[in-house]
C-alpha positions in Angstrom: 159.0 134.5 138.8 159.7 130.5 138.5 157.4 129.4 141.4 154.7 127.6 139.1 150.9 128.5 139.1 149.2 129.5 142.1 147.1 126.1 143.6 144.2 126.9 145.7 143.9 124.0 148.3 140.6 122.5 148.3 138.6 123.2 151.9 141.8 125.0 153.2 141.6 124.6 157.1 142.3 128.0 158.8 145.5 126.7 160.6 147.9 123.5 159.3 149.7 123.1 162.2 148.9 123.6 166.7 151.9 126.4 166.6 150.3 128.4 163.5 147.6 129.3 166.0 149.8 129.8 168.9 151.6 132.6 166.2 148.3 134.4 165.6 147.8 134.8 169.2 151.2 136.1 170.1 150.8 138.4 167.0 147.5 139.7 167.9 148.3 140.1 171.7 151.5 141.9 171.3 149.9 144.3 169.0 147.8 144.9 171.4 150.7 146.4 173.2 150.2 150.0 171.5 153.7 149.8 170.6 153.8 149.5 166.6 150.8 149.6 164.0 149.5 147.1 161.6 151.1 149.0 158.6 154.6 148.8 160.8 154.0 145.1 161.1 153.5 144.6 157.3 156.9 146.4 156.5 158.7 144.2 159.2 157.4 141.4 157.1 158.4 142.7 154.3 162.0 143.4 155.3 162.7 139.8 156.0 165.2 138.8 153.2 163.7 137.3 150.5 165.4 133.9 150.4 163.9 133.6 153.9 160.8 135.4 153.2 159.7 133.0 149.7 160.6 129.5 151.6 158.9 130.3 154.9 155.5 129.5 155.5 152.5 132.4 156.2 152.6 132.2 160.1 156.0 131.7 160.1 156.3 135.2 158.1 154.2 136.3 160.9 156.6 135.4 163.9 160.0 136.4 162.1 158.4 139.7 161.7 157.1 139.8 165.5 160.6 138.8 166.7 161.7 142.1 164.6 159.1 144.3 166.3 159.5 143.0 169.7 163.3 143.8 169.8 162.8 147.4 168.2 160.4 148.4 170.7 162.2 147.1 173.6 160.4 143.9 174.8 162.9 141.6 173.9 166.2 141.1 172.5 167.2 138.9 169.8 169.6 136.5 172.5 166.3 136.3 174.6 164.4 135.5 171.5 166.8 132.6 170.9 167.7 131.3 174.0 164.0 131.4 175.4 165.1 133.3 178.7 164.6 136.6 180.1 168.1 138.8 180.6 166.6 142.2 180.6 163.9 144.5 182.1 161.6 144.7 179.1 159.5 148.1 178.2 156.2 148.3 179.9 153.2 148.1 177.1 150.3 150.4 177.0 148.0 147.8 177.6 147.8 144.1 178.1 145.2 142.1 176.1 144.0 139.8 178.6 141.7 136.7 178.2 138.2 138.2 179.5 139.1 140.9 176.4 139.4 139.4 173.7 136.3 138.7 172.3 135.4 142.3 172.6 138.7 143.8 171.0 138.6 141.0 168.2 134.8 141.9 167.4 135.5 145.8 167.5 138.3 145.1 164.8 140.7 148.3 163.7 139.1 150.1 161.5 141.2 152.4 159.4 138.8 154.5 157.7 138.8 158.4 158.0 136.7 161.2 157.2 138.0 164.0 154.3 136.9 167.2 153.7 138.5 166.8 150.2 136.6 165.3 147.1 138.2 162.6 144.6 140.1 163.4 142.1 138.9 160.5 140.3 135.7 158.7 139.7 134.2 155.5 138.0 135.3 155.2 134.3 138.2 157.2 134.8 141.5 155.8 133.4 144.5 156.1 135.3 148.3 155.0 135.4 149.9 153.6 138.3 153.1 155.6 139.3 156.4 153.5 138.8 158.1 153.8 142.6 160.1 151.4 143.9 160.3 152.6 147.9 162.5 151.3 150.5 159.7 152.0 153.0 156.5 150.8 153.2 153.8 150.6 150.3 150.8 149.1 149.2 150.8 149.3 145.6 151.9 145.9 144.4 155.0 145.4 142.4 153.3 143.7 139.4 150.7 146.7 139.1 153.7 149.8 138.9 152.9 151.7 135.6 150.3 150.2 134.7 147.2 151.5 133.1 143.6 150.4 134.2 139.9 152.0 134.9 138.4 153.3 138.3 135.7 151.3 138.8 134.6 152.4 142.5 135.6 154.7 145.2 135.9 152.7 148.1 136.3 156.1 150.5 138.8 157.5 152.5 141.6 155.6 154.6 144.8 155.7 156.6 148.0 156.2 154.2 150.1 152.8 155.0 152.9 154.2 153.6 153.2 157.2 156.2 151.9 155.4 159.0 154.2 152.9 158.9 157.1 154.8 159.9 155.3 157.1 162.5 154.6 159.9 160.2 151.0 160.1 161.1 147.8 158.6 159.6 147.6 161.1 156.3 144.3 159.8 155.0 143.3 159.5 151.1 140.8 158.7 149.1 141.2 154.7 147.7 139.9 153.4 144.8 139.3 150.2 143.0 141.1 150.1 139.7 141.1 146.9 137.4 143.3 146.0 134.7 143.2 143.5 131.6 145.7 140.7 132.0 147.9 142.1 129.1 148.4 145.0 130.7 149.7 143.1 133.9 151.3 139.9 132.1 151.7 141.3 128.8 151.7 139.3 125.1 149.9 136.0 125.0 148.2 136.9 128.5 144.6 135.4 128.8 142.4 138.2 127.2 139.7 137.2 129.5 141.3 137.8 132.8 140.9 141.1 134.5 142.4 142.2 138.2 141.7 144.5 140.1 143.6 146.4 143.5 142.7 149.2 146.0 144.9 152.1 145.3 145.7 154.9 147.1 145.0 158.5 145.2 149.1 159.0 145.5 149.3 156.0 143.5 147.1 157.3 140.4 148.0 159.5 137.5 145.4 160.6 135.2 145.5 159.4 131.4 
């Protein structure tokens, strides 16, 4: 897309500036309000205008999405965010993450695996094609891996379906598979034939060949 190669940073620190620590803390503490889930949070990041998103740093994207979520759920208006002063009575969070609770909450994490009575439609070794879909709503199917042919490498288990969960349509768990593609399938002619790309794909993203 014209942005050059990915250049990993040797011995990259967790944070590049002090404000990034606060950005992470704010995002986690506000997420504990119980007003939105991780999938809605991801969708808020995806909806940042492309020019802004592509010129922003990692934690700047987090903060911009958080501002959207706080406004959407009645915790802070755009005027308050821009001005730095409270202007109205905010919504009441379901819970507040106080300092004494942080260690326990982080230790528990946010498991999204869910039991399913159905059996997986695919098994390791099956050849599959990903769907060609460009929804305006949230999806975890990467754009570069749409309408591509690959091989099931593993069945990872059953998990919350983010495409539904991001928009309040319930968890609707599905089986999730690791699918492997070769370099030419992803990048086309001239790609390094030794390269492989794998993604974790929900069952409804896949079609049997």
